[in-house]
C-alpha positions as a Markdown table, in Angstrom:
| # | Residue | x | y | z |
|---|---|---|---|---|
| 1 | Met | 24.1 | -144.1 | -97.0 |
| 2 | Thr | 20.7 | -144.0 | -95.7 |
| 3 | Glu | 19.4 | -142.9 | -92.2 |
| 4 | Thr | 17.4 | -145.6 | -90.9 |
| 5 | Glu | 16.3 | -144.6 | -87.7 |
| 6 | Ser | 16.2 | -141.6 | -85.2 |
| 7 | Asn | 15.9 | -142.2 | -81.5 |
| 8 | Thr | 15.9 | -139.9 | -78.5 |
| 9 | Tyr | 17.4 | -140.2 | -75.2 |
| 10 | Asp | 17.9 | -138.2 | -72.0 |
| 11 | Val | 21.7 | -138.5 | -72.3 |
| 12 | Val | 24.1 | -139.5 | -75.3 |
| 13 | Val | 27.4 | -140.5 | -74.5 |
| 14 | Ile | 30.1 | -140.6 | -77.2 |
| 15 | Gly | 33.1 | -143.0 | -76.3 |
| 16 | Ala | 32.8 | -146.2 | -74.3 |
| 17 | Gly | 36.0 | -146.4 | -72.6 |
| 18 | Pro | 36.1 | -146.4 | -68.7 |
| 19 | Val | 35.1 | -142.8 | -68.6 |
| 20 | Gly | 32.2 | -142.9 | -70.8 |
| 21 | Glu | 31.1 | -146.2 | -69.3 |
| 22 | Asn | 31.1 | -144.5 | -65.8 |
| 23 | Val | 29.1 | -141.5 | -67.3 |
| 24 | Ala | 26.6 | -143.9 | -68.6 |
| 25 | Asp | 26.4 | -146.0 | -65.3 |
| 26 | Arg | 25.8 | -142.6 | -63.2 |
| 27 | Thr | 23.1 | -141.4 | -65.7 |
| 28 | Arg | 21.5 | -144.7 | -65.7 |
| 29 | Ala | 21.6 | -145.0 | -62.0 |
| 30 | Ala | 19.7 | -141.6 | -61.8 |
| 31 | Gly | 17.1 | -143.1 | -64.0 |
| 32 | Leu | 18.0 | -141.3 | -67.1 |
| 33 | Thr | 17.5 | -143.1 | -70.5 |
| 34 | Thr | 21.1 | -143.3 | -71.9 |
| 35 | Ala | 22.7 | -144.2 | -75.3 |
| 36 | Val | 26.4 | -145.0 | -75.8 |
| 37 | Val | 28.2 | -144.8 | -79.1 |
| 38 | Glu | 31.6 | -146.5 | -79.6 |
| 39 | Ser | 33.6 | -146.9 | -82.7 |
| 40 | Glu | 36.4 | -149.2 | -81.5 |
| 41 | Leu | 36.2 | -151.8 | -78.3 |
| 42 | Leu | 34.1 | -151.3 | -75.4 |
| 43 | Gly | 36.6 | -150.5 | -72.5 |
| 44 | Gly | 38.5 | -148.2 | -74.5 |
| 45 | Glu | 42.4 | -147.2 | -74.8 |
| 46 | Cys | 42.9 | -148.3 | -71.0 |
| 47 | Ser | 41.7 | -151.8 | -71.3 |
| 48 | Tyr | 43.3 | -152.6 | -74.5 |
| 49 | Trp | 46.1 | -150.6 | -75.3 |
| 50 | Ala | 47.1 | -148.7 | -72.0 |
| 51 | Cys | 46.8 | -149.3 | -68.4 |
| 52 | Met | 45.9 | -153.0 | -68.3 |
| 53 | Pro | 48.3 | -154.3 | -71.0 |
| 54 | Ser | 51.2 | -152.3 | -69.8 |
| 55 | Lys | 50.7 | -153.3 | -66.0 |
| 56 | Ala | 50.3 | -156.8 | -67.0 |
| 57 | Leu | 53.8 | -156.6 | -69.1 |
| 58 | Leu | 55.2 | -154.8 | -66.0 |
| 59 | Arg | 54.1 | -156.9 | -62.9 |
| 60 | Pro | 56.5 | -159.9 | -63.7 |
| 61 | Val | 59.3 | -157.5 | -64.4 |
| 62 | Ile | 58.8 | -155.7 | -60.9 |
| 63 | Ala | 58.2 | -159.1 | -59.2 |
| 64 | Gln | 61.4 | -160.3 | -60.5 |
| 65 | Ala | 63.2 | -157.3 | -59.5 |
| 66 | Asp | 62.1 | -157.6 | -56.0 |
| 67 | Ala | 62.7 | -161.1 | -55.8 |
| 68 | Arg | 66.3 | -160.3 | -56.8 |
| 69 | Arg | 66.9 | -158.4 | -53.8 |
| 70 | Leu | 66.1 | -161.2 | -51.4 |
| 71 | Pro | 68.5 | -163.7 | -50.4 |
| 72 | Gly | 66.9 | -167.1 | -50.7 |
| 73 | Leu | 65.1 | -166.0 | -53.8 |
| 74 | Ala | 67.7 | -164.0 | -55.6 |
| 75 | Gln | 69.5 | -166.9 | -57.1 |
| 76 | Ala | 66.2 | -168.6 | -58.4 |
| 77 | Ala | 65.1 | -165.1 | -60.0 |
| 78 | Arg | 68.4 | -164.6 | -61.9 |
| 79 | Gly | 67.2 | -166.3 | -65.2 |
| 80 | Pro | 65.5 | -164.5 | -67.9 |
| 81 | Leu | 61.8 | -163.9 | -67.8 |
| 82 | Asp | 59.6 | -166.2 | -69.9 |
| 83 | Thr | 58.6 | -163.7 | -72.4 |
| 84 | Gln | 56.0 | -165.7 | -74.0 |
| 85 | Ala | 54.3 | -166.4 | -70.8 |
| 86 | Val | 54.3 | -162.8 | -69.8 |
| 87 | Leu | 52.7 | -161.9 | -73.3 |
| 88 | Ala | 50.0 | -164.5 | -72.9 |
| 89 | Arg | 48.9 | -163.2 | -69.5 |
| 90 | Arg | 48.9 | -159.7 | -71.1 |
| 91 | Asp | 46.6 | -161.1 | -73.7 |
| 92 | Glu | 44.3 | -162.6 | -70.9 |
| 93 | Tyr | 44.0 | -159.1 | -69.2 |
| 94 | Thr | 43.0 | -157.5 | -72.6 |
| 95 | Ser | 40.4 | -160.4 | -73.0 |
| 96 | His | 42.3 | -161.0 | -76.2 |
| 97 | Trp | 41.1 | -157.8 | -77.6 |
| 98 | Gln | 37.6 | -159.0 | -77.5 |
| 99 | Asp | 34.9 | -156.8 | -75.7 |
| 100 | Asp | 32.1 | -159.2 | -75.3 |
| 101 | Gly | 32.3 | -158.8 | -71.4 |
| 102 | Gln | 32.2 | -155.1 | -71.5 |
| 103 | Ala | 29.3 | -155.3 | -73.7 |
| 104 | Asp | 27.6 | -157.5 | -71.2 |
| 105 | Trp | 28.2 | -155.1 | -68.4 |
| 106 | Leu | 27.1 | -152.0 | -70.3 |
| 107 | Ala | 23.7 | -153.9 | -71.1 |
| 108 | Gly | 23.3 | -154.6 | -67.4 |
| 109 | Thr | 23.4 | -151.0 | -66.7 |
| 110 | Gly | 20.2 | -150.4 | -69.1 |
| 111 | Ala | 22.2 | -148.3 | -71.5 |
| 112 | Asp | 21.6 | -148.9 | -75.2 |
| 113 | Leu | 24.8 | -149.2 | -77.3 |
| 114 | Tyr | 25.3 | -148.0 | -80.8 |
| 115 | Arg | 28.5 | -149.2 | -82.6 |
| 116 | Gly | 29.9 | -146.9 | -85.0 |
| 117 | His | 31.3 | -143.5 | -85.4 |
| 118 | Gly | 29.4 | -140.9 | -83.7 |
| 119 | Arg | 29.7 | -137.0 | -84.8 |
| 120 | Leu | 27.7 | -134.2 | -83.4 |
| 121 | Ser | 25.4 | -132.9 | -86.1 |
| 122 | Gly | 24.0 | -129.9 | -84.2 |
| 123 | Pro | 23.1 | -128.9 | -80.5 |
| 124 | Arg | 22.0 | -132.3 | -78.5 |
| 125 | Thr | 22.2 | -134.3 | -81.8 |
| 126 | Val | 24.6 | -137.0 | -82.5 |
| 127 | Thr | 24.6 | -138.9 | -85.8 |
| 128 | Val | 26.1 | -142.4 | -85.7 |
| 129 | Thr | 27.5 | -144.2 | -88.9 |
| 130 | Gly | 27.5 | -147.9 | -88.3 |
| 131 | Pro | 30.1 | -150.5 | -89.7 |
| 132 | Asp | 27.7 | -151.2 | -92.5 |
| 133 | Gly | 27.2 | -147.7 | -93.5 |
| 134 | Thr | 23.8 | -147.3 | -92.0 |
| 135 | Val | 23.2 | -144.0 | -90.2 |
| 136 | Thr | 21.3 | -143.5 | -86.9 |
| 137 | Thr | 20.3 | -139.9 | -85.5 |
| 138 | Leu | 20.3 | -139.9 | -81.6 |
| 139 | Thr | 18.8 | -136.8 | -79.9 |
| 140 | Ala | 19.5 | -135.9 | -76.3 |
| 141 | Arg | 16.9 | -134.3 | -74.3 |
| 142 | His | 19.4 | -133.1 | -71.5 |
| 143 | Ala | 23.0 | -133.6 | -72.2 |
| 144 | Val | 25.7 | -135.1 | -74.7 |
| 145 | Ala | 28.9 | -136.3 | -73.1 |
| 146 | Val | 32.1 | -136.5 | -75.1 |
| 147 | Ala | 34.5 | -139.1 | -73.9 |
| 148 | Thr | 36.6 | -140.0 | -76.8 |
| 149 | Gly | 40.0 | -139.7 | -75.2 |
| 150 | Thr | 43.4 | -139.1 | -76.9 |
| 151 | Arg | 45.5 | -140.7 | -79.5 |
| 152 | Ala | 49.1 | -140.7 | -79.9 |
| 153 | Gln | 50.8 | -137.7 | -81.4 |
| 154 | Leu | 53.7 | -138.4 | -83.7 |
| 155 | Pro | 56.2 | -135.6 | -84.8 |
| 156 | Asp | 56.5 | -134.5 | -88.3 |
| 157 | Leu | 59.7 | -136.2 | -89.2 |
| 158 | Pro | 61.3 | -137.2 | -92.5 |
| 159 | Gly | 60.7 | -140.8 | -93.1 |
| 160 | Leu | 58.8 | -141.6 | -90.1 |
| 161 | Ala | 55.4 | -142.7 | -91.7 |
| 162 | Glu | 57.3 | -144.9 | -94.0 |
| 163 | Ala | 59.2 | -146.5 | -91.2 |
| 164 | Gly | 56.1 | -147.7 | -89.3 |
| 165 | Pro | 56.8 | -146.5 | -85.9 |
| 166 | Trp | 55.4 | -147.9 | -82.8 |
| 167 | Thr | 53.1 | -145.9 | -80.7 |
| 168 | Ser | 51.8 | -146.6 | -77.2 |
| 169 | Arg | 49.3 | -149.2 | -78.9 |
| 170 | Glu | 52.1 | -151.3 | -80.5 |
| 171 | Ala | 54.1 | -151.2 | -77.6 |
| 172 | Thr | 51.6 | -152.5 | -75.3 |
| 173 | Ser | 50.1 | -155.1 | -77.9 |
| 174 | Ala | 53.5 | -156.4 | -79.6 |
| 175 | Lys | 53.5 | -160.2 | -80.2 |
| 176 | Ala | 57.2 | -160.5 | -79.5 |
| 177 | Ala | 60.2 | -158.7 | -78.0 |
| 178 | Pro | 62.1 | -156.7 | -80.7 |
| 179 | Gly | 65.8 | -157.5 | -80.4 |
| 180 | Arg | 66.6 | -153.8 | -80.5 |
| 181 | Leu | 64.1 | -151.0 | -79.5 |
| 182 | Ile | 64.5 | -147.3 | -79.6 |
| 183 | Val | 62.3 | -145.4 | -77.3 |
| 184 | Val | 61.8 | -141.7 | -78.0 |
| 185 | Gly | 60.5 | -139.8 | -74.9 |
| 186 | Gly | 61.2 | -139.4 | -71.3 |
| 187 | Gly | 57.8 | -139.5 | -69.7 |
| 188 | Val | 55.6 | -142.1 | -68.4 |
| 189 | Val | 54.8 | -144.4 | -71.4 |
| 190 | Ala | 58.6 | -144.1 | -72.5 |
| 191 | Thr | 60.0 | -145.1 | -69.1 |
| 192 | Glu | 57.5 | -147.8 | -68.5 |
| 193 | Met | 57.7 | -149.4 | -71.9 |
| 194 | Ala | 61.7 | -149.1 | -71.6 |
| 195 | Thr | 61.4 | -150.9 | -68.4 |
| 196 | Ala | 59.1 | -153.7 | -69.6 |
| 197 | Trp | 60.8 | -154.5 | -73.0 |
| 198 | Gln | 64.5 | -154.2 | -71.5 |
| 199 | Ala | 63.4 | -156.9 | -69.1 |
| 200 | Leu | 61.6 | -159.0 | -71.8 |
| 201 | Gly | 64.7 | -159.3 | -74.0 |
| 202 | Ser | 64.9 | -155.9 | -76.0 |
| 203 | Arg | 68.1 | -153.9 | -76.0 |
| 204 | Val | 66.6 | -150.7 | -75.3 |
| 205 | Thr | 68.1 | -147.2 | -76.4 |
| 206 | Leu | 66.1 | -144.4 | -74.7 |
| 207 | Leu | 66.3 | -140.9 | -76.6 |
| 208 | Val | 65.2 | -137.9 | -74.2 |
| 209 | Arg | 65.0 | -134.3 | -75.5 |
| 210 | Gly | 65.0 | -132.9 | -72.1 |
| 211 | Lys | 67.5 | -133.1 | -69.2 |
| 212 | Gly | 66.1 | -136.2 | -67.5 |
| 213 | Leu | 63.1 | -138.6 | -67.2 |
| 214 | Leu | 59.8 | -137.8 | -65.8 |
| 215 | Gly | 60.0 | -134.1 | -66.1 |
| 216 | Arg | 56.7 | -133.4 | -64.5 |
| 217 | Met | 57.7 | -135.1 | -61.4 |
| 218 | Glu | 60.1 | -134.2 | -58.7 |
| 219 | Pro | 63.7 | -134.3 | -60.2 |
| 220 | Phe | 64.8 | -137.1 | -58.0 |
| 221 | Ala | 62.2 | -139.4 | -59.4 |
| 222 | Gly | 63.7 | -139.4 | -62.9 |
| 223 | Glu | 66.9 | -139.5 | -61.5 |
| 224 | Leu | 66.2 | -142.9 | -59.7 |
| 225 | Val | 64.5 | -144.4 | -62.5 |
| 226 | Ala | 67.3 | -143.5 | -64.8 |
| 227 | Glu | 70.0 | -145.2 | -62.6 |
| 228 | Ala | 67.8 | -148.5 | -62.5 |
| 229 | Leu | 67.2 | -148.4 | -66.2 |
| 230 | Thr | 70.9 | -147.8 | -67.0 |
| 231 | Glu | 71.8 | -150.6 | -64.6 |
| 232 | Ala | 69.3 | -153.0 | -66.3 |
| 233 | Gly | 71.2 | -152.4 | -69.5 |
| 234 | Ala | 69.2 | -149.5 | -71.2 |
| 235 | Asp | 71.2 | -146.8 | -73.1 |
| 236 | Ile | 69.7 | -143.4 | -72.0 |
| 237 | Arg | 70.9 | -140.5 | -74.0 |
| 238 | Thr | 69.6 | -137.0 | -72.6 |
| 239 | Gly | 69.4 | -133.7 | -74.6 |
| 240 | Thr | 68.9 | -135.7 | -77.7 |
| 241 | Ser | 66.3 | -135.4 | -80.4 |
| 242 | Val | 65.5 | -137.3 | -83.6 |
| 243 | Glu | 66.0 | -135.6 | -86.7 |
| 244 | Ser | 65.0 | -138.2 | -89.2 |
| 245 | Val | 63.8 | -142.1 | -89.3 |
| 246 | Arg | 63.9 | -144.4 | -92.0 |
| 247 | Arg | 63.7 | -148.3 | -92.4 |
| 248 | Glu | 66.2 | -150.1 | -94.5 |
| 249 | Asn | 65.6 | -153.8 | -95.2 |
| 250 | Gly | 63.6 | -154.2 | -92.2 |
| 251 | Thr | 66.1 | -152.3 | -89.7 |
| 252 | Val | 65.1 | -148.8 | -88.4 |
| 253 | Val | 67.6 | -146.1 | -88.7 |
| 254 | Ala | 67.3 | -143.1 | -86.4 |
| 255 | Val | 69.5 | -140.0 | -86.9 |
| 256 | Thr | 69.8 | -137.8 | -83.8 |
| 257 | Ser | 70.6 | -134.2 | -83.4 |
| 258 | Ala | 74.0 | -135.2 | -82.5 |
| 259 | Gly | 74.5 | -136.7 | -85.7 |
| 260 | Asp | 74.4 | -140.3 | -84.2 |
| 261 | Arg | 73.1 | -143.2 | -86.4 |
| 262 | Ile | 71.2 | -145.6 | -84.1 |
| 263 | Glu | 69.8 | -148.9 | -85.7 |
| 264 | Ala | 67.0 | -150.9 | -84.0 |
| 265 | Asp | 64.3 | -153.4 | -85.0 |
| 266 | Glu | 61.5 | -151.1 | -83.9 |
| 267 | Ile | 61.1 | -147.5 | -82.8 |
| 268 | Leu | 58.5 | -146.4 | -80.4 |
| 269 | Phe | 57.7 | -142.6 | -80.2 |
| 270 | Ala | 56.1 | -141.8 | -76.6 |
| 271 | Thr | 56.0 | -138.0 | -77.3 |
| 272 | Gly | 52.7 | -136.7 | -76.3 |
| 273 | Arg | 48.9 | -137.2 | -77.0 |
| 274 | Ala | 46.4 | -135.3 | -78.9 |
| 275 | Pro | 42.5 | -135.1 | -78.3 |
| 276 | Arg | 40.4 | -137.4 | -80.5 |
| 277 | Thr | 38.2 | -134.5 | -81.6 |
| 278 | Asp | 39.2 | -133.8 | -85.2 |
| 279 | Asp | 36.2 | -135.8 | -86.8 |
| 280 | Leu | 33.8 | -135.2 | -83.9 |
| 281 | Gly | 31.5 | -132.6 | -85.6 |
| 282 | Leu | 32.7 | -129.8 | -83.1 |
| 283 | Glu | 32.1 | -127.3 | -86.1 |
| 284 | Thr | 28.5 | -127.9 | -86.0 |
| 285 | Val | 28.1 | -126.5 | -82.5 |
| 286 | Gly | 30.7 | -123.6 | -82.8 |
| 287 | Leu | 33.8 | -125.4 | -81.6 |
| 288 | Glu | 37.1 | -126.0 | -83.2 |
| 289 | Pro | 37.8 | -129.6 | -84.5 |
| 290 | Gly | 40.9 | -131.1 | -83.3 |
| 291 | Ser | 40.7 | -128.9 | -80.0 |
| 292 | Trp | 40.8 | -129.8 | -76.5 |
| 293 | Leu | 37.4 | -129.1 | -74.8 |
| 294 | Asp | 37.5 | -126.6 | -72.1 |
| 295 | Thr | 35.1 | -127.1 | -69.1 |
| 296 | Asp | 34.1 | -126.0 | -65.9 |
| 297 | Asp | 34.2 | -128.0 | -62.8 |
| 298 | Ser | 31.1 | -129.8 | -63.3 |
| 299 | Leu | 32.7 | -131.0 | -66.8 |
| 300 | Arg | 30.1 | -129.0 | -68.8 |
| 301 | Val | 31.8 | -127.5 | -72.1 |
| 302 | Thr | 32.5 | -123.7 | -71.8 |
| 303 | Gly | 29.8 | -121.9 | -73.6 |
| 304 | Thr | 27.2 | -124.6 | -73.7 |
| 305 | Asp | 24.4 | -125.8 | -71.3 |
| 306 | Trp | 24.1 | -129.3 | -72.9 |
| 307 | Leu | 27.5 | -130.5 | -73.8 |
| 308 | Tyr | 30.1 | -132.2 | -71.4 |
| 309 | Ala | 33.5 | -133.4 | -72.0 |
| 310 | Val | 34.9 | -135.9 | -69.5 |
| 311 | Gly | 38.4 | -137.7 | -69.4 |
| 312 | Asp | 41.4 | -137.0 | -71.4 |
| 313 | Val | 39.7 | -135.0 | -74.0 |
| 314 | Asn | 39.3 | -132.0 | -71.7 |
| 315 | His | 43.2 | -132.0 | -70.9 |
| 316 | Arg | 42.4 | -131.4 | -67.1 |
| 317 | Ala | 44.1 | -134.7 | -65.9 |
| 318 | Leu | 45.1 | -137.4 | -68.4 |
| 319 | Leu | 44.7 | -140.4 | -66.1 |
| 320 | Thr | 42.0 | -143.1 | -66.3 |
| 321 | His | 41.2 | -143.0 | -62.7 |
| 322 | Gln | 41.1 | -139.2 | -62.9 |
| 323 | Gly | 38.7 | -139.5 | -65.9 |
| 324 | Lys | 36.4 | -141.9 | -64.1 |
| 325 | Tyr | 36.2 | -139.4 | -61.0 |
| 326 | Gln | 35.2 | -136.7 | -63.6 |
| 327 | Ala | 32.6 | -139.1 | -65.0 |
| 328 | Arg | 31.2 | -139.7 | -61.4 |
| 329 | Ile | 30.8 | -135.7 | -60.9 |
| 330 | Ala | 29.5 | -135.2 | -64.6 |
| 331 | Gly | 27.0 | -137.9 | -64.1 |
| 332 | Ala | 25.8 | -136.5 | -60.9 |
| 333 | Ala | 25.6 | -133.0 | -62.5 |
| 334 | Ile | 23.6 | -134.0 | -65.5 |
| 335 | Ala | 21.2 | -135.8 | -63.2 |
| 336 | Ala | 20.8 | -132.9 | -61.1 |
| 337 | Arg | 20.2 | -130.4 | -63.9 |
| 338 | Ala | 17.8 | -132.7 | -65.6 |
| 339 | Ala | 15.8 | -132.8 | -62.3 |
| 340 | Gly | 15.9 | -129.2 | -61.9 |
| 341 | Asp | 18.0 | -129.7 | -58.6 |
| 342 | Thr | 20.5 | -126.9 | -57.3 |
| 343 | Leu | 23.9 | -127.9 | -58.1 |
| 344 | Leu | 26.6 | -128.3 | -55.2 |
| 345 | Glu | 29.3 | -126.6 | -57.0 |
| 346 | Glu | 31.5 | -125.2 | -54.3 |
| 347 | Pro | 34.9 | -126.7 | -54.0 |
| 348 | Trp | 34.8 | -130.5 | -53.0 |
| 349 | Gly | 31.0 | -130.4 | -53.6 |
| 350 | Ala | 29.2 | -133.1 | -55.2 |
| 351 | His | 29.0 | -131.5 | -58.4 |
| 352 | Ala | 32.7 | -130.1 | -58.6 |
| 353 | Ala | 35.8 | -132.0 | -59.8 |
| 354 | Thr | 37.9 | -130.1 | -57.6 |
| 355 | Ala | 40.5 | -132.8 | -57.2 |
| 356 | Asp | 41.5 | -132.1 | -60.7 |
| 357 | His | 43.2 | -128.9 | -59.4 |
| 358 | His | 44.7 | -130.2 | -55.9 |
| 359 | Ala | 44.9 | -133.8 | -55.6 |
| 360 | Val | 45.8 | -135.8 | -58.8 |
| 361 | Pro | 47.7 | -139.0 | -57.9 |
| 362 | Gln | 49.8 | -140.8 | -60.4 |
| 363 | Val | 51.8 | -144.1 | -60.3 |
| 364 | Val | 54.6 | -144.9 | -62.7 |
| 365 | Phe | 55.1 | -148.5 | -62.8 |
| 366 | Thr | 58.9 | -148.6 | -63.4 |
| 367 | Asp | 61.5 | -150.1 | -61.1 |
| 368 | Pro | 61.7 | -148.3 | -58.9 |
| 369 | Glu | 58.0 | -147.1 | -59.0 |
| 370 | Ala | 57.5 | -143.3 | -58.6 |
| 371 | Ala | 54.2 | -142.1 | -57.3 |
| 372 | Ala | 53.0 | -138.6 | -56.7 |
| 373 | Val | 50.1 | -136.4 | -55.9 |
| 374 | Gly | 49.5 | -132.7 | -55.5 |
| 375 | Leu | 52.0 | -130.1 | -56.4 |
| 376 | Ser | 55.9 | -130.6 | -56.7 |
| 377 | Leu | 58.1 | -128.1 | -55.1 |
| 378 | Ala | 58.6 | -126.0 | -58.1 |
| 379 | Glu | 54.9 | -126.0 | -58.9 |
| 380 | Ala | 53.9 | -124.9 | -55.2 |
| 381 | Glu | 56.6 | -122.1 | -55.5 |
| 382 | Gln | 55.3 | -121.0 | -58.9 |
| 383 | Ala | 51.7 | -120.9 | -57.6 |
| 384 | Gly | 52.9 | -118.5 | -55.0 |
| 385 | His | 52.6 | -120.8 | -51.9 |
| 386 | Arg | 55.0 | -120.3 | -49.0 |
| 387 | Val | 56.1 | -123.9 | -48.6 |
| 388 | Arg | 58.9 | -126.1 | -47.4 |
| 389 | Ala | 60.1 | -129.2 | -48.8 |
| 390 | Val | 61.0 | -132.1 | -46.3 |
| 391 | Asp | 63.1 | -135.1 | -47.7 |
| 392 | Val | 63.9 | -138.4 | -46.1 |
| 393 | Glu | 65.5 | -141.4 | -47.6 |
| 394 | Phe | 63.6 | -144.8 | -47.3 |
| 395 | Ser | 66.8 | -146.4 | -45.8 |
| 396 | Ser | 65.6 | -144.8 | -42.7 |
| 397 | Val | 62.7 | -147.1 | -42.5 |
| 398 | Ala | 63.0 | -150.5 | -41.2 |
| 399 | Gly | 60.3 | -151.7 | -43.7 |
| 400 | Ala | 62.4 | -150.7 | -46.6 |
| 401 | Gly | 65.2 | -152.9 | -45.7 |
| 402 | Leu | 62.9 | -155.8 | -44.9 |
| 403 | Tyr | 61.4 | -155.2 | -48.5 |
| 404 | Gly | 64.5 | -156.1 | -50.1 |
| 405 | Asp | 68.4 | -155.7 | -49.8 |
| 406 | Gly | 69.8 | -152.6 | -51.1 |
| 407 | Tyr | 66.6 | -150.7 | -51.2 |
| 408 | Arg | 67.0 | -147.3 | -52.7 |
| 409 | Gly | 64.2 | -144.7 | -52.6 |
| 410 | Arg | 63.2 | -141.4 | -51.4 |
| 411 | Ala | 60.1 | -139.4 | -50.1 |
| 412 | Arg | 59.2 | -135.7 | -50.1 |
| 413 | Met | 56.4 | -133.8 | -48.8 |
| 414 | Ile | 55.7 | -130.2 | -49.4 |
| 415 | Val | 54.2 | -128.3 | -46.5 |
| 416 | Asp | 52.3 | -125.2 | -46.9 |
| 417 | Leu | 53.7 | -123.0 | -43.9 |
| 418 | Glu | 50.6 | -120.8 | -43.7 |
| 419 | Asp | 48.0 | -123.5 | -43.2 |
| 420 | Glu | 50.5 | -126.3 | -42.2 |
| 421 | Ile | 48.8 | -128.7 | -44.7 |
| 422 | Leu | 50.4 | -130.7 | -47.3 |
| 423 | Arg | 50.5 | -129.3 | -50.9 |
| 424 | Gly | 52.2 | -132.3 | -52.4 |
| 425 | Val | 53.8 | -135.7 | -51.8 |
| 426 | Thr | 56.0 | -137.9 | -53.8 |
| 427 | Phe | 57.4 | -141.3 | -53.1 |
| 428 | Val | 60.1 | -143.2 | -55.1 |
| 429 | Gly | 61.1 | -146.8 | -54.5 |
| 430 | Pro | 60.0 | -150.2 | -54.9 |
| 431 | Gly | 56.4 | -151.0 | -53.8 |
| 432 | Val | 55.6 | -147.3 | -53.2 |
| 433 | Gly | 52.5 | -147.2 | -55.5 |
| 434 | Glu | 50.5 | -148.5 | -52.5 |
| 435 | Leu | 51.6 | -145.7 | -50.4 |
| 436 | Ile | 50.2 | -142.8 | -52.4 |
| 437 | His | 46.4 | -143.1 | -51.5 |
| 438 | Ser | 47.2 | -142.0 | -48.0 |
| 439 | Ala | 48.9 | -138.9 | -49.2 |
| 440 | Thr | 45.9 | -138.3 | -51.6 |
| 441 | Ile | 43.5 | -138.4 | -48.4 |
| 442 | Ala | 45.8 | -136.1 | -46.6 |
| 443 | Ile | 45.9 | -133.6 | -49.4 |
| 444 | Thr | 42.1 | -133.8 | -50.2 |
| 445 | Gly | 41.2 | -133.7 | -46.5 |
| 446 | Arg | 43.5 | -130.8 | -45.7 |
| 447 | Val | 44.7 | -132.7 | -42.9 |
| 448 | Pro | 46.9 | -130.5 | -40.5 |
| 449 | Val | 50.4 | -131.6 | -40.0 |
| 450 | Ser | 49.6 | -131.6 | -36.2 |
| 451 | Arg | 46.8 | -134.1 | -36.8 |
| 452 | Leu | 48.9 | -136.4 | -39.1 |
| 453 | Trp | 51.3 | -136.7 | -36.2 |
| 454 | His | 48.4 | -138.8 | -34.6 |
| 455 | Ala | 48.2 | -141.1 | -37.6 |
| 456 | Val | 50.5 | -143.9 | -36.4 |
| 457 | Pro | 52.1 | -145.9 | -39.0 |
| 458 | Ser | 52.4 | -149.7 | -38.7 |
| 459 | Tyr | 55.9 | -151.0 | -37.9 |
| 460 | Pro | 57.8 | -152.4 | -39.7 |
| 461 | Thr | 56.2 | -151.2 | -43.0 |
| 462 | Leu | 57.2 | -148.9 | -45.8 |
| 463 | Ser | 54.4 | -146.6 | -44.5 |
| 464 | Glu | 56.7 | -145.6 | -41.6 |
| 465 | Val | 58.2 | -143.2 | -43.8 |
| 466 | Trp | 55.2 | -140.7 | -42.9 |
| 467 | Leu | 56.7 | -140.9 | -39.5 |
| 468 | Arg | 60.5 | -140.1 | -40.7 |
| 469 | Leu | 59.0 | -137.1 | -42.8 |
| 470 | Leu | 56.9 | -135.6 | -39.9 |
| 471 | Glu | 59.7 | -136.0 | -37.5 |
| 472 | Ala | 62.1 | -134.2 | -40.1 |
| 473 | Tyr | 59.5 | -131.4 | -40.4 |
| 474 | Arg | 59.3 | -131.0 | -36.7 |
| 475 | Asp | 63.1 | -131.2 | -35.8 |
| 476 | Asn | 64.2 | -128.7 | -38.7 |
């Protein structure tokens, strides 16, 4: 390999997923010359193997479930989904795994794109090895931002590699529904993919090591999702781990800790993520390859004055929208430091990713949906807050009954009894994903409960659950 050129920019971004793209957009908007390095597709995991394809798979599933709750539609919606049509729409939302549109957008920002594998080769220096083996050295005057994200983490199990397991990538890009699918895990990827493929024709067995699903949310979230999956036909086995996996004549055979032998056509492991930093050249700047990158709230890597880590790679909040928020903060901080300006690093300042600590929203697109922001009751108590949990059933809201017959769901808000503000909110039920931003605003703005009493929800909508929650808090 021969070094063909060496170029200097104000900022070099490694990784062109949504997070890296947003860093580049912000630094270019500030007038800084910016290079972006990408080894796969521009748009990253979210665009091609996570957020977009998974939600494209799930949307028809949720729409059908909603229709089945409505007299006049229920009979028409009883047939199976057209799986091939769903997969074709999924392919459209991934642009058929072509990134021309993303490349055009990036070019429109004025950033320069380098396709190839980027590695740090010293402070403020990135070496890019292109697909044809040519090498380019990029030097950053002000900052290098790492936005390489994460990859699926597979357990070390006998026979697993030879069995050809699915990760989230295969689960969201599969060209057909397997007749039988084992899903290992109980988190977001596991529950969403179990929901999607069960509805698209697979017979799903869900193997969960813990006591229930969605263990990072309030317990009732996982319970309601488990009930619905079971009713849909999935076989959920909790307290179960996989001891070995092998493929025999095309059939996957998994042996569990209970000694059960389960056969399937495919097996999906949704058992965690690892940072994509193992071949990033971290050792050249005194950091450990394969590690998560710790940062301050301006997203600058601890112990450096030029290296930033943005998005999943810093392990602060592994969500696309939160990574894009961090990118906006990091871009502003890089620009301010480049200009010699004083940073606004106090909590909720323009250069501090404070929401990562207090107001991270998430929606799980199962049926029912589960949405949460802030702290759960257990997390709030563990943090030492004096709090009270207020629970209401969505059956108390007229809009829920109108949404669909037999609507099942629950809402919880965690009230800080010292400051009378909200520390966390969780909604579970059909359609609740669109409610969570109101809770995010209340927590981010530290809106007192007494002021929320004057935020009148429209009747008859699901949002009236806010009134029921406030009444329950006032009356008890």
